[in-house]
DRENZA-715058 format. One record per residue (C-alpha): x, y, z; residue number from 0; residue in one letter. Coordinates in steps of 0.001 Angstrom, whole numbers, always signed. Layout:
REM DRENZA-715058
+---------+---------+---------+-----+---+
!    east !   north !      up !   k ! r !
+---------+---------+---------+-----+---+
!       X !       Y !       Z ! NUM ! A !
...
+---------+---------+---------+-----+---+
//
This chain:
REM DRENZA-715058
+---------+---------+---------+-----+---+
!    east !   north !      up !   k ! r !
+---------+---------+---------+-----+---+
! -146099 !  +43902 !  -11884 !   0 ! M !
! -146079 !  +47144 !  -13821 !   1 ! A !
! -148534 !  +49951 !  -13116 !   2 ! R !
! -151701 !  +50011 !  -15290 !   3 ! P !
! -150665 !  +51699 !  -18614 !   4 ! Q !
! -151079 !  +52043 !  -22242 !   5 ! I !
! -148674 !  +50031 !  -24391 !   6 ! I !
! -147893 !  +51008 !  -27974 !   7 ! I !
! -145966 !  +48549 !  -30197 !   8 ! E !
! -144605 !  +49843 !  -33414 !   9 ! Q !
! -144992 !  +47329 !  -36211 !  10 ! I !
! -143029 !  +47633 !  -39338 !  11 ! D !
! -144512 !  +46862 !  -42659 !  12 ! G !
! -145239 !  +47782 !  -46232 !  13 ! S !
! -147363 !  +50351 !  -47718 !  14 ! L !
! -146885 !  +48754 !  -51078 !  15 ! G !
! -145571 !  +50096 !  -54352 !  16 ! G !
! -142185 !  +49285 !  -55887 !  17 ! T !
! -138855 !  +49985 !  -54239 !  18 ! L !
! -136324 !  +51782 !  -56333 !  19 ! P !
! -134480 !  +49295 !  -58748 !  20 ! S !
! -131023 !  +49638 !  -60330 !  21 ! A !
! -132713 !  +48098 !  -63470 !  22 ! D !
! -133736 !  +51497 !  -64456 !  23 ! G !
! -130715 !  +53576 !  -64030 !  24 ! V !
! -130477 !  +55982 !  -67118 !  25 ! C !
! -127876 !  +58178 !  -68834 !  26 ! L !
! -128971 !  +61261 !  -70794 !  27 ! L !
! -126268 !  +62073 !  -73250 !  28 ! V !
! -126894 !  +65586 !  -74459 !  29 ! H !
! -124964 !  +68505 !  -76270 !  30 ! N !
! -126104 !  +71431 !  -74175 !  31 ! A !
! -123644 !  +74448 !  -74816 !  32 ! P !
! -120670 !  +74581 !  -72570 !  33 ! A !
! -122252 !  +77768 !  -70913 !  34 ! A !
! -124900 !  +75610 !  -69482 !  35 ! Y !
! -122918 !  +74526 !  -66551 !  36 ! S !
! -123887 !  +72207 !  -63614 !  37 ! Y !
! -121971 !  +71084 !  -60599 !  38 ! T !
! -123101 !  +67297 !  -60536 !  39 ! E !
! -123787 !  +64558 !  -63026 !  40 ! D !
! -125727 !  +61923 !  -60996 !  41 ! V !
! -129568 !  +62747 !  -59846 !  42 ! F !
! -132026 !  +61198 !  -57702 !  43 ! T !
! -134345 !  +63935 !  -57536 !  44 ! S !
! -135321 !  +67023 !  -59451 !  45 ! L !
! -134574 !  +69209 !  -56553 !  46 ! E !
! -131014 !  +67884 !  -56463 !  47 ! Q !
! -130643 !  +68719 !  -60359 !  48 ! A !
! -132001 !  +72299 !  -59575 !  49 ! E !
! -129535 !  +72848 !  -57066 !  50 ! Q !
! -126839 !  +71828 !  -59240 !  51 ! A !
! -127627 !  +74441 !  -61863 !  52 ! G !
! -130086 !  +72554 !  -64131 !  53 ! I !
! -133162 !  +74863 !  -64143 !  54 ! T !
! -135716 !  +76121 !  -66209 !  55 ! E !
! -134246 !  +79588 !  -66330 !  56 ! A !
! -130861 !  +78114 !  -67480 !  57 ! N !
! -133030 !  +76225 !  -70332 !  58 ! D !
! -134160 !  +79539 !  -71435 !  59 ! T !
! -130748 !  +81417 !  -71053 !  60 ! A !
! -128918 !  +78649 !  -73033 !  61 ! N !
! -131676 !  +77998 !  -75625 !  62 ! S !
! -131471 !  +74239 !  -74680 !  63 ! Y !
! -134062 !  +72069 !  -73117 !  64 ! L !
! -132114 !  +70100 !  -70385 !  65 ! L !
! -133975 !  +70974 !  -67350 !  66 ! W !
! -137213 !  +70091 !  -69321 !  67 ! E !
! -135813 !  +66543 !  -69725 !  68 ! H !
! -134785 !  +66200 !  -66196 !  69 ! V !
! -137994 !  +67299 !  -64986 !  70 ! K !
! -140173 !  +64839 !  -67247 !  71 ! D !
! -137845 !  +62075 !  -66079 !  72 ! F !
! -138676 !  +62591 !  -62335 !  73 ! F !
! -142261 !  +63457 !  -63094 !  74 ! T !
! -142478 !  +59515 !  -64017 !  75 ! K !
! -139455 !  +57967 !  -61935 !  76 ! A !
! -140048 !  +59597 !  -58488 !  77 ! L !
! -137331 !  +57203 !  -57010 !  78 ! A !
! -135183 !  +57073 !  -60182 !  79 ! G !
! -131598 !  +57619 !  -60751 !  80 ! E !
! -130311 !  +59792 !  -63745 !  81 ! L !
! -127058 !  +60403 !  -65076 !  82 ! H !
! -125927 !  +63221 !  -67581 !  83 ! L !
! -123120 !  +63148 !  -69938 !  84 ! L !
! -122336 !  +66081 !  -72222 !  85 ! R !
! -120955 !  +65029 !  -75436 !  86 ! T !
! -118703 !  +66925 !  -77897 !  87 ! S !
! -119946 !  +64885 !  -80804 !  88 ! A !
! -120630 !  +66839 !  -84048 !  89 ! S !
! -123540 !  +64559 !  -84885 !  90 ! S !
! -125385 !  +61605 !  -83875 !  91 ! L !
! -123238 !  +59476 !  -86441 !  92 ! T !
! -120024 !  +60880 !  -85005 !  93 ! N !
! -121212 !  +60018 !  -81391 !  94 ! L !
! -121615 !  +56319 !  -82345 !  95 ! F !
! -118630 !  +56021 !  -84836 !  96 ! T !
! -115924 !  +53816 !  -83462 !  97 ! V !
! -112751 !  +55758 !  -82507 !  98 ! G !
! -114405 !  +59140 !  -82608 !  99 ! S !
! -113234 !  +61100 !  -79400 ! 100 ! P !
! -117060 !  +61388 !  -78532 ! 101 ! A !
! -117694 !  +57533 !  -78880 ! 102 ! N !
! -114493 !  +56950 !  -76827 ! 103 ! T !
! -115737 !  +59383 !  -74209 ! 104 ! A !
! -119148 !  +57746 !  -74027 ! 105 ! L !
! -117598 !  +53988 !  -73898 ! 106 ! Q !
! -115051 !  +55286 !  -71107 ! 107 ! N !
! -117922 !  +56843 !  -69134 ! 108 ! H !
! -120009 !  +53559 !  -69287 ! 109 ! L !
! -116857 !  +51597 !  -68025 ! 110 ! A !
! -116488 !  +53978 !  -65168 ! 111 ! S !
! -119927 !  +53263 !  -64068 ! 112 ! K !
! -118988 !  +49421 !  -64108 ! 113 ! A !
! -122415 !  +48404 !  -65693 ! 114 ! G !
! -124532 !  +50621 !  -63392 ! 115 ! R !
! -126059 !  +52459 !  -66526 ! 116 ! I !
! -128868 !  +50204 !  -68016 ! 117 ! K !
! -130596 !  +52651 !  -70562 ! 118 ! I !
! -128933 !  +55350 !  -72621 ! 119 ! I !
! -131068 !  +58413 !  -73914 ! 120 ! G !
! -129628 !  +60644 !  -76411 ! 121 ! V !
! -131108 !  +64224 !  -77133 ! 122 ! T !
! -129160 !  +66083 !  -79650 ! 123 ! F !
! -129839 !  +69417 !  -81033 ! 124 ! V !
! -127985 !  +70037 !  -84436 ! 125 ! P !
! -127262 !  +73465 !  -85925 ! 126 ! A !
! -129975 !  +72947 !  -88408 ! 127 ! A !
! -133065 !  +70618 !  -88768 ! 128 ! E !
! -134090 !  +70814 !  -92438 ! 129 ! T !
! -135182 !  +67212 !  -93149 ! 130 ! H !
! -138681 !  +66547 !  -94609 ! 131 ! T !
! -139171 !  +62658 !  -94142 ! 132 ! T !
! -139778 !  +61538 !  -90473 ! 133 ! S !
! -136120 !  +61469 !  -89158 ! 134 ! I !
! -133020 !  +63199 !  -90374 ! 135 ! S !
! -130455 !  +61387 !  -92321 ! 136 ! A !
! -128084 !  +61778 !  -89345 ! 137 ! D !
! -130355 !  +59982 !  -87040 ! 138 ! L !
! -131103 !  +57123 !  -89723 ! 139 ! Q !
! -127454 !  +56540 !  -90268 ! 140 ! A !
! -126643 !  +56646 !  -86374 ! 141 ! A !
! -129311 !  +54010 !  -85666 ! 142 ! I !
! -127276 !  +50752 !  -86910 ! 143 ! P !
! -124037 !  +52410 !  -85322 ! 144 ! L !
! -125779 !  +52725 !  -81988 ! 145 ! A !
! -126793 !  +48978 !  -82438 ! 146 ! Q !
! -123336 !  +48132 !  -82955 ! 147 ! A !
! -122194 !  +50137 !  -79863 ! 148 ! F !
! -124855 !  +48357 !  -77763 ! 149 ! S !
! -123805 !  +44911 !  -78901 ! 150 ! Q !
! -120003 !  +45982 !  -78023 ! 151 ! A !
! -121190 !  +46973 !  -74596 ! 152 ! E !
! -122857 !  +43566 !  -74161 ! 153 ! Y !
! -119589 !  +41741 !  -74725 ! 154 ! T !
! -118047 !  +44167 !  -72144 ! 155 ! R !
! -120837 !  +42655 !  -69927 ! 156 ! L !
! -122617 !  +45988 !  -69780 ! 157 ! R !
! -125895 !  +45418 !  -71633 ! 158 ! P !
! -127960 !  +48510 !  -72368 ! 159 ! C !
! -130847 !  +49773 !  -74447 ! 160 ! E !
! -130495 !  +53081 !  -76361 ! 161 ! I !
! -133240 !  +55573 !  -77053 ! 162 ! V !
! -133086 !  +58441 !  -79402 ! 163 ! F !
! -135007 !  +61598 !  -79314 ! 164 ! E !
! -136465 !  +61811 !  -82641 ! 165 ! G !
! -136649 !  +65450 !  -83330 ! 166 ! R !
! -138963 !  +67266 !  -85997 ! 167 ! K !
! -140898 !  +64335 !  -87209 ! 168 ! F !
! -141902 !  +65340 !  -90738 ! 169 ! A !
! -143905 !  +64088 !  -93747 ! 170 ! G !
! -146308 !  +61678 !  -94269 ! 171 ! T !
! -146721 !  +58121 !  -92449 ! 172 ! A !
! -146599 !  +56487 !  -95853 ! 173 ! T !
! -143254 !  +58026 !  -96530 ! 174 ! A !
! -141671 !  +57623 !  -93111 ! 175 ! A !
! -138412 !  +55583 !  -92632 ! 176 ! V !
! -139182 !  +52081 !  -91861 ! 177 ! D !
! -137254 !  +51742 !  -88534 ! 178 ! L !
! -138246 !  +48123 !  -88234 ! 179 ! R !
! -136035 !  +47409 !  -91325 ! 180 ! S !
! -132768 !  +48742 !  -89827 ! 181 ! L !
! -132023 !  +45522 !  -87759 ! 182 ! N !
! -131292 !  +47588 !  -84633 ! 183 ! S !
! -133210 !  +45671 !  -81794 ! 184 ! G !
! -131415 !  +47431 !  -78884 ! 185 ! N !
! -132349 !  +50929 !  -80318 ! 186 ! V !
! -135718 !  +52940 !  -80133 ! 187 ! S !
! -136911 !  +56318 !  -81295 ! 188 ! V !
! -139298 !  +58421 !  -79438 ! 189 ! I !
! -141151 !  +61141 !  -81699 ! 190 ! V !
! -143842 !  +62324 !  -79324 ! 191 ! A !
! -144483 !  +65022 !  -76712 ! 192 ! R !
! -147344 !  +66985 !  -74991 ! 193 ! A !
! -148686 !  +69534 !  -77198 ! 194 ! K !
! -149775 !  +71644 !  -74297 ! 195 ! N !
! -146478 !  +71762 !  -72820 ! 196 ! R !
! -144623 !  +72471 !  -75959 ! 197 ! A !
! -146951 !  +75622 !  -76349 ! 198 ! E !
! -146153 !  +76550 !  -72735 ! 199 ! Q !
! -142515 !  +76531 !  -73529 ! 200 ! I !
! -142588 !  +78396 !  -76819 ! 201 ! G !
! -140228 !  +78490 !  -79743 ! 202 ! A !
! -137525 !  +76701 !  -77719 ! 203 ! L !
! -139710 !  +73434 !  -77848 ! 204 ! A !
! -139775 !  +73578 !  -81680 ! 205 ! N !
! -138914 !  +69988 !  -82938 ! 206 ! N !
! -138516 !  +68335 !  -79356 ! 207 ! Y !
! -139729 !  +64987 !  -78316 ! 208 ! A !
! -140069 !  +64114 !  -74599 ! 209 ! Q !
! -137315 !  +61637 !  -74276 ! 210 ! I !
! -137125 !  +62449 !  -70449 ! 211 ! G !
! -140719 !  +61290 !  -69920 ! 212 ! L !
! -140090 !  +58063 !  -72009 ! 213 ! F !
! -136950 !  +57441 !  -69870 ! 214 ! L !
! -138738 !  +57995 !  -66680 ! 215 ! G !
! -141449 !  +55684 !  -67688 ! 216 ! S !
! -139137 !  +52924 !  -68509 ! 217 ! L !
! -137181 !  +53554 !  -65197 ! 218 ! A !
! -140502 !  +53153 !  -63288 ! 219 ! S !
! -141288 !  +49934 !  -64275 ! 220 ! I !
! -139854 !  +46403 !  -63996 ! 221 ! H !
! -137942 !  +44832 !  -66944 ! 222 ! V !
! -140945 !  +42377 !  -68022 ! 223 ! G !
! -143377 !  +45330 !  -68364 ! 224 ! R !
! -144368 !  +46997 !  -71495 ! 225 ! N !
! -144119 !  +50920 !  -70946 ! 226 ! V !
! -147348 !  +51438 !  -72787 ! 227 ! G !
! -149346 !  +49239 !  -70087 ! 228 ! R !
! -152769 !  +50646 !  -69594 ! 229 ! V !
! -153153 !  +49517 !  -65999 ! 230 ! L !
! -150014 !  +51652 !  -65165 ! 231 ! S !
! -152026 !  +54914 !  -65794 ! 232 ! G !
! -151898 !  +57817 !  -68322 ! 233 ! A !
! -149152 !  +59798 !  -69075 ! 234 ! L !
! -148813 !  +62738 !  -66579 ! 235 ! P !
! -149612 !  +66414 !  -67714 ! 236 ! N !
! -150495 !  +65247 !  -71174 ! 237 ! V !
! -153745 !  +67129 !  -72129 ! 238 ! Q !
! -153083 !  +66676 !  -76027 ! 239 ! I !
! -150489 !  +64636 !  -77547 ! 240 ! A !
! -148574 !  +65475 !  -80554 ! 241 ! S !
! -145550 !  +64283 !  -82595 ! 242 ! F !
! -142232 !  +66351 !  -82650 ! 243 ! S !
! -143076 !  +67919 !  -85790 ! 244 ! G !
! -146523 !  +69143 !  -84209 ! 245 ! G !
! -148858 !  +66773 !  -85872 ! 246 ! Q !
! -151679 !  +65742 !  -83565 ! 247 ! V !
! -152968 !  +62134 !  -83474 ! 248 ! P !
! -156488 !  +61667 !  -84922 ! 249 ! Y !
! -156415 !  +65193 !  -86419 ! 250 ! Q !
! -153227 !  +65327 !  -88729 ! 251 ! D !
! -152713 !  +61652 !  -88604 ! 252 ! F !
! -155728 !  +59279 !  -88752 ! 253 ! G !
! -156203 !  +55724 !  -87594 ! 254 ! D !
! -154437 !  +54110 !  -90763 ! 255 ! N !
! -151495 !  +56648 !  -90447 ! 256 ! D !
! -150971 !  +55855 !  -86659 ! 257 ! L !
! -151255 !  +52129 !  -87662 ! 258 ! N !
! -148606 !  +52468 !  -90224 ! 259 ! I !
! -146178 !  +54359 !  -88057 ! 260 ! L !
! -146617 !  +51929 !  -85189 ! 261 ! S !
! -145795 !  +49204 !  -87589 ! 262 ! D !
! -142648 !  +50966 !  -88753 ! 263 ! K !
! -141570 !  +51162 !  -85037 ! 264 ! G !
! -142078 !  +54786 !  -83899 ! 265 ! Y !
! -142923 !  +55305 !  -80301 ! 266 ! V !
! -145497 !  +58038 !  -79954 ! 267 ! F !
! -148390 !  +58702 !  -77597 ! 268 ! M !
! -151988 !  +57163 !  -78226 ! 269 ! D !
! -155197 !  +57065 !  -76447 ! 270 ! R !
! -158329 !  +54641 !  -76076 ! 271 ! Y !
! -162058 !  +54738 !  -76150 ! 272 ! P !
! -163715 !  +55363 !  -72673 ! 273 ! S !
! -160170 !  +56170 !  -71008 ! 274 ! L !
! -158990 !  +59660 !  -70171 ! 275 ! A !
! -155447 !  +60504 !  -70993 ! 276 ! G !
! -152722 !  +59334 !  -73356 ! 277 ! W !
! -150385 !  +56340 !  -73293 ! 278 ! F !
! -147058 !  +55227 !  -75081 ! 279 ! W !
! -148185 !  +53236 !  -78080 ! 280 ! V !
! -145680 !  +50463 !  -77553 ! 281 ! D !
! -141915 !  +49744 !  -76807 ! 282 ! D !
! -140835 !  +49321 !  -80370 ! 283 ! H !
! -137509 !  +48709 !  -81273 ! 284 ! T !
! -135897 !  +49115 !  -84753 ! 285 ! C !
! -136048 !  +45739 !  -85980 ! 286 ! T !
! -138462 !  +43118 !  -87323 ! 287 ! L !
! -141486 !  +42453 !  -84927 ! 288 ! P !
! -140774 !  +38487 !  -84969 ! 289 ! N !
! -137488 !  +38855 !  -83354 ! 290 ! R !
! -136459 !  +38265 !  -79781 ! 291 ! T !
! -135374 !  +41840 !  -79605 ! 292 ! D !
! -138387 !  +43440 !  -81255 ! 293 ! A !
! -139660 !  +45125 !  -78004 ! 294 ! Y !
! -137854 !  +47047 !  -75117 ! 295 ! I !
! -139216 !  +44626 !  -72402 ! 296 ! Y !
! -137856 !  +41513 !  -74187 ! 297 ! L !
! -134404 !  +43221 !  -74381 ! 298 ! N !
! -134502 !  +44468 !  -70723 ! 299 ! R !
! -135609 !  +40876 !  -69687 ! 300 ! T !
! -132726 !  +39347 !  -71559 ! 301 ! A !
! -130186 !  +41925 !  -70394 ! 302 ! H !
! -131141 !  +41738 !  -66751 ! 303 ! K !
! -130924 !  +37779 !  -66850 ! 304 ! A !
! -127348 !  +38173 !  -68530 ! 305 ! A !
! -126443 !  +40377 !  -65733 ! 306 ! R !
! -127366 !  +37951 !  -63173 ! 307 ! I !
! -125442 !  +35136 !  -64812 ! 308 ! A !
! -122326 !  +37304 !  -64780 ! 309 ! V !
! -122975 !  +37941 !  -61065 ! 310 ! Q !
! -123319 !  +34400 !  -60387 ! 311 ! T !
! -120624 !  +32798 !  -62186 ! 312 ! Y !
! -117858 !  +35511 !  -61940 ! 313 ! V !
! -116781 !  +34067 !  -58706 ! 314 ! T !
! -116366 !  +30699 !  -60416 ! 315 ! R !
! -113576 !  +32147 !  -62773 ! 316 ! L !
! -110485 !  +30086 !  -62558 ! 317 ! K !
! -111798 !  +27727 !  -60100 ! 318 ! D !
! -110945 !  +24244 !  -59800 ! 319 ! E !
! -113412 !  +21385 !  -60753 ! 320 ! F !
! -113066 !  +17850 !  -60332 ! 321 ! E !
! -113545 !  +15839 !  -63283 ! 322 ! V !
! -114415 !  +12080 !  -63910 ! 323 ! N !
! -111049 !  +10093 !  -63704 ! 324 ! K !
! -112096 !   +7722 !  -66496 ! 325 ! T !
! -113469 !  +10119 !  -69136 ! 326 ! N !
! -112404 !  +13581 !  -68112 ! 327 ! G !
! -115904 !  +14925 !  -68258 ! 328 ! R !
! -117690 !  +16800 !  -65283 ! 329 ! L !
! -119327 !  +14747 !  -62681 ! 330 ! P !
! -123091 !  +14932 !  -62580 ! 331 ! V !
! -123129 !  +16510 !  -59293 ! 332 ! I !
! -120765 !  +19349 !  -60323 ! 333 ! V !
! -122962 !  +19939 !  -63372 ! 334 ! V !
! -126231 !  +20108 !  -61092 ! 335 ! Q !
! -124720 !  +22363 !  -58604 ! 336 ! N !
! -123596 !  +24800 !  -61382 ! 337 ! L !
! -127334 !  +24583 !  -62926 ! 338 ! Q !
! -128766 !  +25455 !  -59579 ! 339 ! N !
! -126605 !  +28386 !  -58675 ! 340 ! E !
! -127778 !  +30167 !  -61746 ! 341 ! L !
! -131444 !  +28771 !  -61682 ! 342 ! Q !
! -131851 !  +29864 !  -58065 ! 343 ! K !
! -130436 !  +33263 !  -58629 ! 344 ! A !
! -132776 !  +34004 !  -61765 ! 345 ! I !
! -135545 !  +32754 !  -59979 ! 346 ! E !
! -135010 !  +34625 !  -56627 ! 347 ! R !
! -134435 !  +38089 !  -58563 ! 348 ! E !
! -136952 !  +37753 !  -61337 ! 349 ! M !
! -139736 !  +35076 !  -60577 ! 350 ! L !
! -140182 !  +34683 !  -57099 ! 351 ! N !
! -138608 !  +37735 !  -55225 ! 352 ! N !
! -139197 !  +37618 !  -51499 ! 353 ! P !
! -139810 !  +41391 !  -51444 ! 354 ! D !
! -143747 !  +41258 !  -51786 ! 355 ! P !
! -143808 !  +44633 !  -53813 ! 356 ! S !
! -141894 !  +43150 !  -56635 ! 357 ! R !
! -143863 !  +41620 !  -59207 ! 358 ! D !
! -142712 !  +38630 !  -61342 ! 359 ! R !
! -140600 !  +39778 !  -64524 ! 360 ! E !
! -140530 !  +36373 !  -66296 ! 361 ! I !
! -142666 !  +33391 !  -66760 ! 362 ! S !
! -140055 !  +30672 !  -66254 ! 363 ! G !
! -136181 !  +29974 !  -66698 ! 364 ! A !
! -134080 !  +26841 !  -67433 ! 365 ! I !
! -130574 !  +26490 !  -67068 ! 366 ! V !
! -128883 !  +23598 !  -68977 ! 367 ! K !
! -125051 !  +22389 !  -69030 ! 368 ! I !
! -123994 !  +19589 !  -71188 ! 369 ! D !
! -122123 !  +17150 !  -68792 ! 370 ! P !
! -119889 !  +15780 !  -71875 ! 371 ! N !
! -117793 !  +19054 !  -72084 ! 372 ! Q !
! -114065 !  +18414 !  -72042 ! 373 ! N !
! -113125 !  +21076 !  -69559 ! 374 ! V !
! -109660 !  +19681 !  -69444 ! 375 ! L !
! -109131 !  +20356 !  -73178 ! 376 ! A !
! -110905 !  +23570 !  -73460 ! 377 ! S !
! -110757 !  +25386 !  -70058 ! 378 ! G !
! -114268 !  +26397 !  -70637 ! 379 ! K !
! -117812 !  +25483 !  -69262 ! 380 ! I !
! -120558 !  +26480 !  -71597 ! 381 ! V !
! -124103 !  +27022 !  -69744 ! 382 ! A !
! -127313 !  +27673 !  -71666 ! 383 ! R !
! -129858 !  +29973 !  -69933 ! 384 ! L !
! -133218 !  +29961 !  -71413 ! 385 ! Q !
! -135731 !  +32445 !  -70351 ! 386 ! I !
! -139528 !  +32465 !  -70823 ! 387 ! V !
! -140732 !  +36054 !  -70947 ! 388 ! P !
! -144043 !  +37436 !  -69940 ! 389 ! L !
! -146664 !  +37603 !  -72581 ! 390 ! G !
! -147966 !  +40946 !  -73507 ! 391 ! I !
! -151452 !  +41128 !  -74870 ! 392 ! A !
! -151263 !  +43760 !  -77684 ! 393 ! R !
! -154720 !  +42842 !  -78979 ! 394 ! I !
! -157764 !  +41480 !  -76903 ! 395 ! I !
! -160436 !  +40282 !  -79368 ! 396 ! E !
! -164061 !  +40090 !  -77955 ! 397 ! T !
! -166721 !  +38435 !  -80052 ! 398 ! Q !
! -170046 !  +40058 !  -79385 ! 399 ! V !
! -173013 !  +38496 !  -80486 ! 400 ! Q !
! -176766 !  +38947 !  -79869 ! 401 ! L !
! -178822 !  +35802 !  -79126 ! 402 ! I !
! -182368 !  +34703 !  -78383 ! 403 ! N !
! -182152 !  +32391 !  -75400 ! 404 ! P !
! -185515 !  +31109 !  -76118 ! 405 ! A !
! -184519 !  +29538 !  -79485 ! 406 ! N !
+---------+---------+---------+-----+---+
//
C-alpha cells in the first residue's frame, strides 16, 4: 500500500467558445504600392503580420491602409487566418475582367490554395476618387464581373464570397445605386467605418471603409449565422459609426435614409435602443431579397454543403457500381448507401457536430438519388442535396396592449 499522500488528477475538458474553423479563411486583395513590402502572405495573428513588415508605421510611410485592415481583421477573428494578395490591376473592373493579367493572377492564386480560401475581400485605392453617387462607376461595373468570377470558381469546386470595400460613399440615400438590382448574389459591399478611428488616423483615412473588420466578423462566426447578430456583441472600438464618406447615421442620414440604404443592399453599421455600441446592419448581397443568395449566411451555408458533397463523393469518381441485370438501373441498396454517405457527412459537420462548442449551422438536410438513372448509358449519377437553412429573425413584432383584468 502506498504511503499516505495527496493525489492530483488532471481532467481535460472544454472552456467553451468556438474552435478555429477553416470556413472563415479570408483573402484580402489589395493594391498597396510595391514599396510596401512584407515577407509573408498568410497570417494567423496581428503579431505575425507586424513581424513580416505590415505595421502602422508602414501604413503612414506608404500612404496606404494595409496594417489597419489586418489589425481590424484580427480584432474580431482572434484565431482567424488571413491571406494577402497584391494585385497589379489598374481598376476593380480590370481585376475581374476575364483574361486580364490581374484576373488570371487571382484565379491562379486561388487554385494554388486548393479551395482553402472561402471569403475574398477587395480593398482598392484608385488614383482619384471623384464620384458623387454612393459608389464609383468602376465598382458598380465590377460587381457583376465579380459575380461571374465567383460562379466560375464554384464550377472549379472552390465556392467563395466576394466583399468589396465601398470607398467614399457619396450623395443621398434616394440617389444611391440599388445594389440589389445587380443580380450578383455572391458579392457584397461594405460602406462603414468607426468615425472615431478615422479621426485618429487622419487624412489617410479619407474615403476608407473597415473591410478588415467585416471580414473578421465573418471569419469569427459559423456559416449559418448572420454577421449582424446582436447576441454576438457590439463591434469593438466603434464609439461613433459613420459611412465611408463621413456621414453619421441618425445625424446625416435619418431612419428613412437608413431603411432605403438597407433595402438597396448596402452593409453599414446600425444601433438599437437600450443597447450600447454598433452592429452590422445585415449581411446583404447584391441581388433581390427573395433569392436564395440574398444574404451572405445563405451563401456560406450552401457553399459549405457543396464542399462537403465534393469531399464525400470525390473518392467515388471512376468507381464501379453494380447495376440491376434486368434493367441496368442502380439497385436500391446502392442508392441508399450513396444517399447515406452524404446525409451523414452533412449532418455530422453542420447539424450534429460531435464538438460541443460547435453550434448547428442548418435546420436539416435531405439527399435524394433517383434509382431509375441509366448509369450504363450516361456514366453519371445525379444526387440532389436539399438544405434547410436556419431562420433569421430580422423583425420581431410585439403587440403591447393595456387591459383591465376586471372587465
